[in-house]
LUMVEXBA-246383 format. One line per field, with one value per residue (C-alpha): residue number from 1; residue in three letters; x, y, z. Coordinates in nm, 2 decimals. Example, Ala and Ser with C-alpha at 12.3 -4.5 7.8 and 13.67 -1.06 7.14 Angstrom:
2
doro <- c(1;2)
gugu <- c(ALA;SER)
xx <- c(1.23;1.37)
yy <- c(-0.45;-0.11)
zz <- c(0.78;0.71)
***
This chain:
191
doro <- c(1;2;3;4;5;6;7;8;9;10;11;12;13;14;15;16;17;18;19;20;21;22;23;24;25;26;27;28;29;30;31;32;33;34;35;36;37;38;39;40;41;42;43;44;45;46;47;48;49;50;51;52;53;54;55;56;57;58;59;60;61;62;63;64;65;66;67;68;69;70;71;72;73;74;75;76;77;78;79;80;81;82;83;84;85;86;87;88;89;90;91;92;93;94;95;96;97;98;99;100;101;102;103;104;105;106;107;108;109;110;111;112;113;114;115;116;117;118;119;120;121;122;123;124;125;126;127;128;129;130;131;132;133;134;135;136;137;138;139;140;141;142;143;144;145;146;147;148;149;150;151;152;153;154;155;156;157;158;159;160;161;162;163;164;165;166;167;168;169;170;171;172;173;174;175;176;177;178;179;180;181;182;183;184;185;186;187;188;189;190;191)
gugu <- c(MET;PHE;SER;ARG;LEU;PHE;LEU;LEU;PHE;THR;LEU;ILE;PRO;VAL;LEU;GLU;LEU;TYR;THR;LEU;VAL;GLN;VAL;GLY;SER;VAL;ILE;GLY;ALA;PRO;SER;THR;ILE;LEU;ILE;VAL;ILE;LEU;THR;GLY;VAL;ALA;GLY;ALA;TRP;LEU;ALA;ARG;MET;GLU;GLY;PHE;ASN;THR;MET;MET;LYS;VAL;ARG;GLU;SER;LEU;ASN;GLN;GLY;ARG;MET;PRO;ALA;ASP;GLU;LEU;VAL;GLU;GLY;LEU;LEU;ILE;LEU;VAL;ALA;GLY;ILE;LEU;LEU;LEU;THR;PRO;GLY;PHE;ILE;THR;ASP;CYS;MET;GLY;LEU;ILE;MET;LEU;LEU;PRO;PHE;THR;ARG;LYS;PRO;LEU;ALA;ARG;VAL;LEU;ARG;LYS;GLN;MET;SER;ALA;SER;VAL;GLN;MET;GLN;GLY;THR;GLY;ALA;ARG;GLY;GLY;ASN;ALA;ALA;GLY;PHE;THR;TYR;TYR;THR;TRP;HIS;SER;SER;GLY;GLN;THR;ASN;GLY;PRO;ALA;GLN;PRO;ASP;PRO;PHE;ALA;ASN;LEU;GLY;ARG;ASN;GLY;LEU;HIS;GLY;ASP;ALA;ASP;GLY;ALA;LYS;GLU;PRO;PRO;ARG;LYS;ALA;MET;VAL;ILE;ASP;CYS;GLU;PRO;ILE;GLU;PRO;ASP;ASP;LYS;LYS)
xx <- c(4.38;4.10;3.89;4.11;4.22;3.83;3.80;4.07;4.06;3.73;3.62;3.77;3.72;3.37;3.36;3.63;3.35;3.05;3.34;3.40;3.05;2.85;3.17;3.12;2.72;2.80;3.08;3.10;3.31;3.56;3.64;3.66;3.89;4.16;4.11;4.18;4.54;4.64;4.60;4.76;5.06;5.02;5.12;5.41;5.52;5.50;5.62;5.95;6.05;5.93;6.12;6.40;6.40;6.38;6.64;6.82;6.70;6.82;7.18;7.21;7.12;7.36;7.62;7.58;7.59;7.16;6.96;6.67;6.39;6.18;6.28;6.22;5.87;5.86;5.98;5.77;5.49;5.59;5.58;5.24;5.11;5.28;5.12;4.73;4.82;4.88;4.54;4.34;4.07;3.94;3.96;4.33;4.38;4.29;4.43;4.78;4.77;4.68;5.08;5.23;5.20;5.51;5.23;5.00;5.26;5.52;5.28;5.19;5.51;5.53;5.24;5.29;5.71;5.57;5.27;5.57;5.78;5.53;5.43;5.84;5.85;5.54;5.57;5.98;5.88;5.61;5.62;5.89;6.13;6.39;6.54;6.26;6.40;6.28;6.57;6.78;7.11;7.29;7.66;7.96;8.16;8.47;8.86;8.98;9.33;9.46;9.84;9.92;9.87;9.49;9.17;8.97;8.61;8.40;8.14;8.27;8.19;7.76;7.55;7.16;7.05;7.24;7.48;7.79;8.13;8.39;8.74;8.66;8.35;8.08;7.75;7.64;7.38;7.43;7.39;7.20;7.27;7.19;7.48;7.49;7.63;7.59;7.74;7.85;8.19;8.31;8.45;8.81;8.96;9.00;9.40)
yy <- c(2.34;2.44;2.14;1.89;2.02;2.07;1.70;1.60;1.73;1.75;1.51;1.15;1.29;1.21;0.89;0.78;0.88;0.71;0.37;0.39;0.42;0.14;-0.10;-0.02;-0.08;-0.46;-0.57;-0.34;-0.08;-0.29;-0.55;-0.20;0.00;-0.32;-0.38;0.04;0.01;-0.37;-0.21;0.04;-0.16;-0.45;-0.13;0.01;-0.25;-0.37;-0.02;-0.03;-0.39;-0.32;0.09;-0.15;-0.37;0.01;0.13;-0.12;-0.07;0.24;0.14;-0.14;0.12;0.38;0.11;0.05;0.32;0.38;0.61;0.49;0.66;0.39;0.31;0.69;0.69;0.32;0.51;0.80;0.56;0.38;0.73;0.81;0.44;0.43;0.79;0.67;0.31;0.49;0.73;0.61;0.50;0.15;0.42;0.56;0.14;0.07;0.34;0.25;-0.17;-0.06;0.15;-0.03;-0.46;-0.48;-0.60;-0.29;-0.06;-0.08;-0.04;0.26;0.36;0.32;0.55;0.80;0.89;0.86;1.13;1.30;1.30;1.43;1.73;1.83;1.78;2.01;2.25;2.27;2.32;2.64;2.97;3.03;2.82;2.59;2.24;1.98;2.15;2.49;2.67;2.86;2.95;3.25;3.16;3.37;3.18;3.20;3.16;2.84;2.94;2.78;2.91;3.31;3.65;3.67;3.69;3.93;4.00;3.82;4.06;4.36;4.45;4.33;4.61;4.64;4.44;4.19;4.20;4.12;4.33;4.15;4.36;4.46;4.59;4.35;4.24;3.91;3.72;3.53;3.13;2.93;2.57;2.31;2.36;2.03;2.08;1.68;1.47;1.00;0.96;0.62;0.43;0.49;0.08;-0.05;-0.15)
zz <- c(3.68;3.94;3.83;3.91;4.19;4.30;4.16;4.42;4.68;4.70;4.53;4.61;5.01;5.01;4.79;5.04;5.32;5.15;5.06;5.42;5.57;5.33;5.34;5.77;5.74;5.58;5.78;6.07;6.20;6.36;6.04;5.80;6.09;6.05;5.72;5.64;5.90;5.69;5.35;5.49;5.63;5.36;5.15;5.29;5.27;4.94;4.85;4.98;4.85;4.53;4.58;4.63;4.35;4.12;4.22;4.14;3.86;3.81;3.97;3.74;3.39;3.50;3.57;3.16;3.00;3.02;3.05;3.30;3.26;3.22;3.59;3.71;3.63;3.80;4.10;4.12;4.05;4.33;4.53;4.39;4.52;4.83;4.95;4.77;5.05;5.33;5.30;5.45;5.21;4.97;4.63;4.62;4.77;4.47;4.28;4.50;4.39;4.06;4.07;4.34;4.11;3.82;3.62;3.61;3.64;3.35;3.10;3.29;3.30;2.97;2.89;3.13;3.00;2.62;2.71;2.91;2.58;2.37;2.65;2.63;2.27;2.16;2.42;2.33;1.89;2.02;1.74;1.84;1.83;1.91;1.97;2.15;2.51;2.43;2.40;2.16;2.25;2.06;1.94;1.78;1.60;1.77;1.54;1.80;1.79;2.12;2.10;1.98;2.08;2.31;2.08;2.16;2.31;2.09;2.32;2.23;1.94;2.00;1.91;2.07;1.76;1.83;1.53;1.61;1.38;1.26;1.14;0.83;0.95;0.76;1.01;1.09;1.28;1.52;1.50;1.67;1.81;2.10;2.35;2.56;2.89;2.94;2.84;2.91;3.07;3.02;3.30;3.40;3.29;3.62;3.72)
***
């Protein structure tokens, strides 16, 4: 991690300065400064337009009931591309354009999304077990009665060892269950 931060904050600015000096010695300082300013303005405009297009795709996916995963990753790439294009220098401008242009951004977004998915699944299935998100929830089964006398507190007999005693004194371990607290909601019929 330290080597990546060192590369990001030390080596890239040094390379940018070297490139700016070399280009400035060939085409002159005023032309170099003008190119840097123009790429910043053009990059900001292009990032804004691509950001609006991606936002419309996100809304369209949500309206169709689909998770806009690719579009969200593309939005992240557009944000990073806009920052890179606003940063003075030719190397960051090239990296920003690669992330911003649709024909290179879409494959890059797919690769990045697959890597993120693989990372989450790999971290979630470690030595401690659990589901893909890395969480294990312990629950106790209730009778599910909705009418009649009030149900006793299911945690009242919980011991230090995590076992739950029932009415006849038997001890049963908690069962593992995946809890899903987000479900898609079907839109109401238009009236």
